[in-house]
N, C-alpha and C positions, 0 to 999 in steps of 0.2 A: 216487479223484479227491480232490484238495485243494479244499475249498469255503470255505476261511476267508480273509477279507480280512485283509491285513497292514496293521496301522495303527500309527503312532508319532506322537502328537499330532495335528496337522492333516493329516499326509501319509498317503495310503492307496494300497495296491496290491491290486487284485483278483486272484484266481488267474489265472495266465497273463499277468501284467503287471509292468512295471517303472516305479517312480516315483522321481523324483529331486527334491530340493529342500532346504528348511531348516525346521527346527522351532524355535521360540523357547523358550528356557529361562529362567526367572525366578530370578535369583540374589540377590534381596533388594535390593541396592544398585544393581543393573544387570541388563540382560538381554542375553543372547547368542544368536546364531543358529547352530544346529548342523547342518552339512551332512549329509545322508542319502541313501543309495540303498537302496531296498527292491526285492528281486527275489522274486516270489511264483510259485513253480512251479505247475504244474496237477497234479503227482503228489505224494503224501504223502511226507514226509521229515523230517529234523531241521531246527530253526531254529538257524542259525549267525550269531553276531554277530561282526564284525571291527572293531576300532578301530585308528586310528593318530592321531598328533598329541596324544597325551596329555601329552607333553612338547614345549616349544618347541625349535628347533634340531635336530630329528631329521627331516630332510627325506626321506630315502630310503623310510621307511615310508609317509609321506603320498603320495609319488609312486606307490608300489606300490599303495596302496589305491585311488587314483584310476584307474590303469590297470586294476585288476581290475573296477572298476564298469563300465568300457567294454566289457569282455569277457563279462560275465555276461549270459545271456539267459534269460528265464522258460522257454522251451521246452526248455532243456537242464537245468533245475534240478529236483530232487526236494526238496521242503520249501521253506524260506524262507531267504534271506540278507539280512542287514542290514549294510551297510558305512557306517562313519562315518570319513571320512578326516582330519577335524580335530575331535577330541573336546574339545579345550581351547583354543578361539579366543583368549582373551587371552594365553596363554603362546606360542601359534604365531605370532600376528600382531604381538604387541606386544613379548613379552619374549624370545622365542628362547632361552629357558633352561628349566631343570627347574622352577623356581619361577614362580608366576603374578606379573605385575607389579601385579595388582590388590591382593593381601594378602600376598605373599611365601610362599605355601604351595606345597609340592610335592603336586599332587594324587594322585600314586601313593604317597603315604604315609597317605592318610586315607580310602581306600575302605573300606566302601561309602558313606561320607559321612554328612552330617547335614542333613536338609532345614531345620533351624532354625539352622544354624551360619553361618559366614562364606561369602563367595562361592564360594570353591573347594570347600569342604565341600559347599555346595548343589549345585554342578555335579556332583561325585562322586555325590551322592544322586540327581540327575536322570538321570545316565548309567545308574545301576543301576535305577532304577524304570522308565525307558522303554525300555531296551535289554537290559541284561544279565539282569535277573531273569526275563525271559521266554525266555531262550535255553537250547537243550540243550548247545550248545557255544560257548565264547567264546575269541576269538584276540586278543590285544593285541600289536600291532606296535611294536617300538622299534628303535633303533640307538644306538650310541655318540654322545653329544651333541657339540656343537662343541669341547668341551674334553676329550674322552674317546676313548682307543684301546680297541678291543674285539675279541675273538675271537668269531665267530659261535656262537651257541648257542640252544637252546630250553630254557625252564625251566617247571617245574609243581611243585606242592605235593602231598604225600601227605596223604590225609584219614583214613585208617583204614577206609574203605570199599572192600572188595576190588574190587568191580565197577567203581566209579568210578575207582579208581586204575589198574586195568588199562586201561580204556578211554582214559584220559588219557595213560598211558605210550605206547599204541599211536599215539594222535594226535601226540604229541610226536615220534615217530619217523617221521612221515609227510612231514615237510617237506623232506627231502633235506639236512638239517643234521647233521653228524656228532656234534657234542657236545650231550648232553642233561644238564641239571643239575636234580636234584630237591631240593626243600626237604623236610626230614623232618616238618615241621609246617605246616599251613595257617594260619599266623598273620600278623599285621601288616596294614599298610594298602595293600599292593599290590593292584592290580586283580584279578590272576589268583588270588591267595590269598583275597581276599574272596568271589570267585565260587566258588571251590572250597568254601568253608565253607557255601555255599548249594547244594551238590549238583550244581554245573555242571562239566562237563568243560572246564577252562580251562588255556590255555597262554600263556606270554610268549615271543615270538620276536624275538630280538636279531640283526639282520644289518646289518652296516655300521658305520662309525666316523666320528668327527670331524665329525658333522653333514653329511657331504658330500652334494651333489646328484650322485648317481651313477646314470645311466640303466641301466648294465650291472647293477649290484647291484639296482636296482629291478625290472629284468625277471627276475633270478634269484629275487627274492623273490615275484614273481607266480608263477612257475613252481612254487615251493614251496607257495603257497597253492592252486593248482590241484590239486597232488598230494594236499594234505590234503582238499580237497573231494571228490575222487575216492575217498579212502580212507573218507570219511564216507558215501559213497553219494549225495552231493548231485549229483555229475557222474558220467556214466559212467565206468567204469574203463578204463585203457589197459594196455599191456603193459610199461610201465616197471618195472624191478627196484626193490625197496626199498633204501635206503641204510643200510649197516651204522651203528649208533651206538655212541658211548662214553658210559657213564653216569658222572656225577660228583655230589658233594655238596659244598655250600659248607663251607669250613673256617674262614673268617674274612673280615671286612671290616676294612680299615685306614683309620682317620681321622686327620686332621690334628690335633695337639694344640697347634699354635700357628698364628698368621697370619703369612704372609710369602711369600717366593719358593721354589717347589718345584723341586728339582733331583734327579730320580730317577736311580738307578744302573742301571736296567733299560732295554732298547731299547724304543723306541716302536713297532717293527714288530710288529703283531699276530701275524705268522706266526712270530716267533721269541721272542716273550714267553715265558719258560721257567718251569722249576720253581724254587721257592725253598724253603728249609728254615727252620724256626722259628729265629729269631734273626739271619737274614741281614739285611745292610743294604739297605734299599730305596731310600733316598734321604735328602735333607737338606732341612729348611726353614730358609731364612736370613732373619733379620730385616733388611730394607733400611736400618733406621735406624742400627743399631750393628754389623751383621755377625755377630751371634750365631747359631749354628747349633743346630737341634734335629734330632737324628738320628732316623730312622724304621726300625724293624726289623720283620721278618715276625713276627706274633704266633703263626703256625702253619705247618705245612708246606702246600704246595700249588701249583697253577699259577695264574698270574695270568690271569684271564679278562677284566677290564677295569681301566683305570687312568687316573688324571688325567694329561692331557697339557698343561693349561694352566700358565702360570708362577705366576699368583698364587692363593693359596689362603687361606681363612680357617679359623679353628678349628672342627673338626667336619666339614670337608669330607671326602668320601670320596676316598681317594687310590688304593686298589686293592682288588679282591675276589679271593679265593683259593678254589680248589676242589681236592678230591682225588678219585681214582677211587672210584666206589661199590662198597662191600662191604656186603651185608646185614648183617653184624655190627655196622657203625657204627650201625644203627638203635637199638641198645641203649645207645648213649652220645650220643644227639642233643643232650643239654644241654651237651656239650663243643664242639659246632659252632656257630658264630655265622653265621646268615645275614645277609648285607649288605642294607642298605636296608629293613629291615623297617618302619620307621615306627611309628605308634601300634599298640598292641596292640588285638585285637578286644574289643568290650564282652563282658565275662564273663557278662552277663546274656542275650546273644543265643545261644540254643542251637539255631538254625537249622543244618541240615547244611551 
């Protein structure tokens, strides 16, 4: 029997109950209310934390998380499930972009955060302290934002812990998404990377693009989450067959070297975004003032998994991310592979797993 009350801040769920509400987070210069659903089963099992709304403008994951909370019942659950459909309220409700309107910071570049930092760093620290650090499994839901096309994929980071890496690989393959991209090091400020460094089985799930409000995709996302919860033993198994997966590693991220108007040479259709070779022309950035062109070439071989759809870009914006099929031999040359969107490096004094 599970005899442990599940508590986050002022919100409590006794064994066999489900609690929904908000918990207030103090970000120094402001406070925000974080919506949560706590589902506490009567039988023992893992604690699974699911977040969405880390970025603004990514509506399908938020919709899917909200739909999942309506489906989960304590009598069906082994262990505990925490669902946070809007992890970053300022970005979701006010900004609708990757960066927060409060301070211009992308929260998914600063995890695990800093309780003494700016508002977004404090929010990242709050999410880790109150949700992620107590988890056995962490799932962060994303999609292509309002200016981004994307091929569906699940991502995770290798940690060097064979048991943890094996469990996370199996988790990544349980969502029914064909493409799985692994990072060869658990570095940077992404949520799942920071969780992996702390010994948590953590994945990033990217399904959907252009920030679309797509009920069909949201339902497909919920089906994937239910598959993963069955894989983890949180829900009873069914007779569905596993989906074969293709494994990839990131080969490069492509960033804008100038501000201007972006004219890509590849198709915006995520189903046909194809392979590129190092040196291939990816597009042009045109200065609207004088018409001067800056050409953008692929820095490495790879398949484009997500790319900038918007017309206007500023210097440093991410234009595309490339991945190549996984071959264990590439693990010996990980320094030649550039994972996109790493953000800040982890504190070298933090030696937690």
